[in-house]
C-alpha positions in Angstrom: -31.5 6.9 -27.6 -29.1 7.3 -24.7 -27.4 4.2 -23.5 -27.0 3.3 -19.8 -23.6 3.1 -18.2 -23.8 -0.7 -18.2 -24.6 -0.7 -22.0 -21.7 1.7 -22.6 -19.4 -0.5 -20.5 -20.4 -3.6 -22.6 -19.7 -1.7 -25.8 -16.4 -0.3 -24.5 -15.3 -3.7 -23.3 -16.0 -5.2 -26.7 -14.1 -2.4 -28.5 -11.1 -2.5 -26.2 -10.8 -6.3 -26.7 -10.2 -5.6 -30.4 -12.8 -8.2 -31.4 -16.4 -7.4 -30.2 -17.9 -10.0 -28.0 -21.2 -11.1 -29.6 -21.9 -13.2 -26.5 -21.7 -10.2 -24.2 -24.0 -8.2 -26.6 -26.5 -11.0 -26.7 -26.6 -11.3 -22.9 -27.1 -7.6 -22.4 -29.8 -7.4 -25.1 -31.6 -10.4 -23.7 -31.7 -8.8 -20.2 -33.2 -5.6 -21.7 -35.7 -7.7 -23.7 -36.7 -9.5 -20.6 -37.4 -6.1 -19.0 -39.6 -5.2 -22.0 -37.1 -2.7 -23.3 -37.1 -3.9 -26.9 -36.1 -0.5 -28.3 -33.1 -0.3 -25.9 -32.0 -3.8 -26.9 -32.4 -3.0 -30.6 -30.3 0.2 -30.1 -27.6 -1.8 -28.4 -27.4 -4.1 -31.4 -27.4 -1.2 -33.8 -24.5 0.4 -31.9 -22.5 -2.8 -31.7 -23.0 -3.5 -35.4 -21.8 0.0 -36.3 -18.6 -0.4 -34.2 -17.9 -4.1 -35.0 -15.7 -5.8 -37.6 -16.6 -9.2 -36.2 -17.1 -12.0 -38.7 -20.3 -12.7 -36.7 -22.0 -9.4 -37.5 -24.6 -11.3 -39.6 -25.8 -13.0 -36.4 -26.1 -9.6 -34.7 -28.0 -8.2 -37.7 -30.4 -11.1 -37.6 -31.0 -10.7 -33.9 -31.4 -7.0 -34.3 -34.0 -7.6 -37.0 -35.9 -10.0 -34.7 -36.0 -7.3 -32.0 -37.1 -4.6 -34.4 -39.9 -6.9 -35.8 -41.1 -7.7 -32.2 -41.1 -3.9 -31.5 -43.3 -3.4 -34.6 -40.6 -1.6 -36.6 -41.0 -3.6 -39.7 -39.2 -1.4 -42.2 -36.2 -1.3 -39.9 -36.4 -5.1 -39.4 -36.4 -5.7 -43.1 -33.3 -3.5 -43.5 -31.6 -5.5 -40.7 -32.4 -8.8 -42.4 -31.1 -7.4 -45.7 -27.9 -6.4 -43.9 -27.5 -9.8 -42.4 -27.9 -11.4 -45.8 -25.4 -9.0 -47.4 -22.9 -10.3 -44.8 -23.9 -14.0 -45.2 -26.2 -14.9 -48.1 -26.7 -18.4 -46.7 -28.3 -17.3 -43.4 -31.6 -19.0 -44.0 -33.4 -17.8 -40.8 -32.8 -14.2 -42.0 -34.2 -15.1 -45.4 -37.3 -16.7 -43.8 -37.9 -13.6 -41.6 -37.3 -11.3 -44.5 -39.9 -13.2 -46.5 -42.4 -12.5 -43.7 -41.6 -8.8 -43.7 -42.0 -8.6 -47.5 -45.3 -10.5 -47.3 -46.5 -8.2 -44.5 -46.0 -5.1 -46.7 -47.7 -6.7 -49.6 -44.7 -7.8 -51.7 -45.9 -11.3 -52.5 -43.4 -11.7 -55.4 -40.5 -10.7 -53.2 -41.6 -13.0 -50.3 -42.0 -16.0 -52.6 -38.6 -15.3 -54.2 -37.0 -14.9 -50.8 -38.5 -18.2 -49.5 -37.6 -20.0 -52.7 -34.0 -19.1 -52.2 -34.2 -21.2 -49.0 -35.4 -24.4 -50.6 -34.0 -23.9 -54.2 -31.6 -21.1 -54.5 -28.4 -22.1 -52.7 -25.4 -22.4 -55.0 -23.3 -25.5 -55.4 -20.7 -25.6 -52.6 -23.0 -23.8 -50.2 -24.5 -25.8 -47.3 -28.2 -26.5 -47.7 -30.4 -25.1 -44.9 -31.7 -27.7 -42.4 -34.8 -29.6 -43.5 -36.9 -27.7 -40.9 -35.9 -24.4 -42.5 -36.6 -25.7 -45.9 -40.0 -26.9 -44.8 -40.7 -23.5 -43.2 -40.0 -21.9 -46.5 -42.0 -24.4 -48.5 -45.0 -24.1 -46.1 -45.0 -20.3 -46.2 -44.7 -20.3 -50.0 -47.6 -22.8 -50.4 -49.8 -20.9 -48.0 -49.1 -17.6 -49.8 -49.7 -19.2 -53.2 -53.0 -20.6 -52.0 -54.0 -17.1 -50.7 -53.1 -15.8 -54.2 -55.3 -18.5 -55.7 -52.3 -20.0 -57.5 -53.5 -23.5 -56.5 -51.4 -25.7 -58.9 -48.2 -24.0 -57.7 -49.3 -24.3 -54.1 -50.1 -28.0 -54.5 -46.7 -28.7 -56.1 -44.9 -27.1 -53.1 -47.1 -28.9 -50.6 -46.4 -32.3 -52.3 -42.7 -31.5 -52.3 
């Protein structure tokens, strides 16, 4: 997809600065999203991620995945969330959204494992996700287990 001059300027500015500006990227992408141009906003994130060596690339990958998902590009969204997690394995929102993508394509085992990592899987020394994020993972897991008729497991998670 061709980028507009404004998008090219935002990318060029970030590249010249030596350290890409995630804030500039997010503002540009939000403006495109507000205009209903999800594919353009996603392309902007994709280009930025490819050019960036920012320690915040995981945030851009997460945002990119969210845009891709909203645009109905679920396989690409799943890949973006995987990339975010490869950069920062503790990014719970990416794990939650990845779980939804896995469930959507019928991978219940993968979805449950992904959500479990939010409420059980963090290693010692890593910060725990917020209670809201843990509850999100627990609720989704319990709901899916109930759908799978794995009632005792679902009940255990609901009690937790």
